[in-house]
C-alpha positions in Angstrom: 80.9 105.3 97.3 82.2 102.3 97.2 79.2 100.0 95.9 79.6 99.7 92.2 80.4 96.0 91.5 82.9 95.2 88.6 84.1 91.9 88.0 86.1 88.7 89.2 89.4 87.1 89.7 89.4 83.6 90.2 92.0 81.9 92.5 92.5 78.2 93.5 91.1 76.8 96.6 93.9 76.5 99.6 94.2 74.3 102.6 94.5 77.5 104.8 91.5 77.8 107.6 88.5 80.0 106.2 88.4 83.2 107.5 92.0 83.9 107.7 93.3 87.1 106.7 96.7 88.3 107.1 99.5 91.1 106.1 102.9 91.5 105.8 105.1 94.6 105.0 107.6 93.6 102.5 109.0 97.5 102.0 107.6 100.7 103.0 109.4 103.8 102.2 110.4 106.4 99.1 112.6 103.7 97.9 110.0 101.1 97.6 106.3 100.0 98.8 104.9 96.6 98.8 102.4 94.6 101.1 101.7 91.2 100.9 98.0 90.4 101.7 96.7 86.5 102.3 93.5 85.0 102.8 92.3 81.1 102.9 92.2 81.1 99.2 94.0 84.1 97.8 97.0 86.1 97.5 97.7 89.6 96.8 100.4 92.0 96.3 99.4 96.0 97.3 101.9 97.9 94.9 105.4 96.7 94.0 107.9 99.5 94.3 111.1 97.2 94.5 112.5 94.9 92.0 110.2 92.2 90.4 113.2 89.8 91.0 113.4 90.9 94.9 109.7 90.4 95.6 109.9 87.0 94.0 112.7 86.2 96.6 110.8 87.7 99.1 107.5 85.7 98.4 109.7 82.2 98.2 111.4 83.2 101.5 107.4 83.0 102.7 105.7 80.2 101.1 104.2 81.9 98.6 105.4 81.1 94.6 105.5 83.8 92.7 103.0 82.8 90.5 100.6 82.1 93.0 99.9 85.8 93.5 96.4 86.4 92.1 96.6 89.9 91.6 98.9 93.2 91.9 96.7 96.2 93.5 98.3 99.4 92.2 97.8 102.7 94.2 99.1 104.9 91.3 101.9 105.0 89.3 104.9 106.3 90.9 107.8 104.5 90.7 108.5 103.8 94.3 104.9 102.4 93.9 105.3 100.2 90.8 108.6 99.9 89.3 108.8 96.2 90.0 104.8 95.8 88.4 105.8 95.1 84.5 108.4 92.7 85.1 106.5 90.4 87.5 103.2 90.6 85.5 104.7 89.6 82.2 106.8 87.2 83.8 104.3 85.7 85.9 100.9 86.5 84.0 99.7 88.5 87.4 96.8 90.6 86.5 97.3 94.3 87.6 94.3 95.7 89.5 94.1 99.7 89.2 91.9 102.3 87.9 92.3 103.0 84.3 94.2 106.0 84.4 97.0 104.6 86.4 97.2 101.3 84.4 97.8 103.9 81.3 100.2 106.0 83.3 101.9 102.7 84.4 102.4 100.9 81.1 103.7 104.1 79.8 106.7 103.9 82.8 107.0 99.8 82.9 105.8 98.3 79.8 103.0 96.0 79.0 100.9 94.4 82.0 98.3 92.2 82.8 95.4 94.9 82.9 92.4 94.6 85.3 90.7 97.9 85.6 89.1 99.0 88.6 87.8 102.2 88.8 87.7 104.0 92.0 84.4 104.2 94.0 84.3 100.2 92.3 84.4 96.5 94.0 86.1 93.7 93.0 86.1 90.4 93.9 89.2 88.1 93.4 89.0 84.6 95.2 87.9 85.2 98.7 88.5 88.6 99.0 86.3 91.8 98.2 88.8 94.6 97.2 87.3 98.2 96.8 89.3 101.6 95.7 89.0 104.7 97.0 89.8 108.1 96.1 92.9 110.0 97.6 94.6 113.2 97.1 97.8 112.7 95.6 100.0 114.3 92.6 98.9 111.0 90.5 96.7 110.2 87.4 94.1 108.7 89.6 95.6 107.6 93.0 93.8 105.0 95.1 93.7 103.7 98.5 92.0 100.0 99.0 90.0 98.0 101.1 90.4 94.5 101.6 87.6 92.4 103.0 87.7 88.9 103.7 85.7 86.4 106.4 84.7 89.4 108.4 88.0 91.2 108.3 89.0 94.5 106.7 92.5 95.6 105.6 92.7 99.5 104.5 95.7 100.4 102.5 96.3 104.4 102.2 99.5 105.8 101.6 100.7 108.7 99.3 97.9 111.3 100.1 99.0 115.0 100.5 95.7 116.1 103.3 93.3 114.4 105.7 90.1 114.9 103.4 86.9 114.1 104.9 86.1 112.0 102.5 88.5 109.2 103.6 86.9 108.6 107.5 84.4 106.3 106.2 86.5 103.9 104.6 89.2 103.9 107.2 86.7 103.6 109.8 86.2 100.0 108.4 89.8 98.9 109.5 90.6 96.1 111.3 94.6 96.7 110.2 94.7 100.2 108.8 97.9 100.9 107.1 98.2 104.8 106.8 101.2 107.0 105.7 102.8 109.2 108.1 105.7 110.5 105.9 106.9 113.5 107.9 107.6 115.6 110.9 106.6 119.3 109.8 109.5 121.3 111.6 112.3 118.4 110.3 110.9 119.1 106.6 110.5 122.9 107.2 114.2 122.9 108.3 115.6 120.2 106.6 117.9 119.8 103.6 115.0 119.6 100.6 115.1 122.0 98.3 112.1 124.8 98.2 110.2 123.5 95.5 110.3 120.0 96.6 109.3 121.0 100.4 106.3 122.7 98.5 105.4 119.3 96.5 105.6 117.4 99.8 103.5 119.9 102.0 100.8 120.5 99.0 97.3 119.1 99.4 98.5 116.5 96.7 101.8 115.9 98.2 102.7 113.6 101.8 100.8 113.3 105.0 102.7 114.4 108.1 102.6 112.6 111.4 100.0 115.4 112.9 97.6 115.0 109.7 98.2 111.0 110.4 97.0 111.2 114.0 94.1 113.5 113.0 92.6 110.5 110.6 93.4 107.8 113.0 91.7 109.9 115.5 88.7 111.1 113.2 87.9 107.6 111.9 88.1 105.7 115.4 84.6 103.7 116.1 85.9 102.6 119.4 86.6 99.0 118.6 90.2 97.7 118.7 92.5 97.8 115.9 96.0 97.8 114.5 97.3 101.0 112.8 100.6 101.1 110.7 102.5 103.9 110.0 104.0 103.9 106.9 106.0 105.2 104.1 108.4 107.2 106.5 110.7 109.6 105.0 114.5 108.9 106.0 115.2 112.6 106.4 112.3 114.1 107.8 111.3 111.4 110.4 111.8 108.7 112.5 110.0 105.5 113.5 110.4 107.1 117.2 109.2 110.4 116.5 106.2 109.2 114.3 104.9 107.1 117.1 105.1 109.7 119.9 103.2 112.4 117.7 100.8 110.1 116.7 100.1 108.2 120.0 100.3 111.7 121.8 97.5 113.1 119.4 95.3 110.0 120.3 95.8 110.2 123.9 94.8 113.4 124.1 91.4 112.9 121.9 91.0 109.7 124.4 90.9 107.0 121.6 91.6 103.7 122.9 92.0 100.2 121.6 94.5 101.3 118.9 97.6 99.1 118.5 100.0 101.4 117.0 103.3 100.4 115.2 105.8 101.4 112.7 106.9 99.9 109.4 110.2 99.5 108.3 111.1 101.3 105.2 113.5 99.1 103.1 113.2 95.6 104.9 110.4 93.5 105.1 108.8 94.1 109.0 105.2 94.1 110.1 103.3 91.3 110.2 99.3 90.8 111.3 96.7 88.1 111.0 93.5 87.6 112.5 94.7 84.4 114.1 96.2 86.8 117.0 94.5 90.1 115.9 91.6 89.4 118.6 93.4 88.9 121.5 96.4 91.4 121.3 96.4 93.8 123.8 96.1 97.7 122.7 99.3 99.7 123.0 97.3 102.9 123.8 94.2 102.5 126.3 
């Protein structure tokens, strides 16, 4: 599914050690989503659903000049994933990597961008990273998840999806770090204040993933080797970090899934960090 080769984006060499890969959540929620991924020679943003100036400030604070970002991987065009893409791409010339249909929809919303097409099912080399895009079920033009590989390590980003499709098991199983949506608790959403139409959209097969569905995907894609899982894109109204972690953890224990370090991303502020420097020796949260 992910074997079609496309193109390359070059990046400048770095003094960082070869084989290193790291990730940092800059935002993860309905108000905005953004992930920073760094390898030995490459810096990537995955989604940019916060204002470009906020992203630039967050990058500067982490020693990454905004102009040094090699590409923005855009999962889909909804504003909480794309609102900063236009201004950032135009100011710094940063390529925006996405399915052509997503690029069209994003440009209609945020203006001209430096387009770099990556059709779902294809792979693109960016510096020393290999990026593969795979389809996810969501109500957007061509929503995608991403596998980011470098130095023998793999990060998988899969947020904004409405169902735990069988086709997701293969890409998710490759993850050393899996970033997966756990948007809502079913009962909290059903009994909560949202309108009937909004509840129906969230609960549809093209809506958002519940805690229980996320747990089933994590369990179904487990291979027995240790990995870290970040629960992301939590609703402020229909979920909580404690509830998400409790429900997902209980399913993994019931299914006897071991070796998973389970953490929850903050919605509005930079939060979780992961690095291959420590991934090999972190004790699993669930054993």
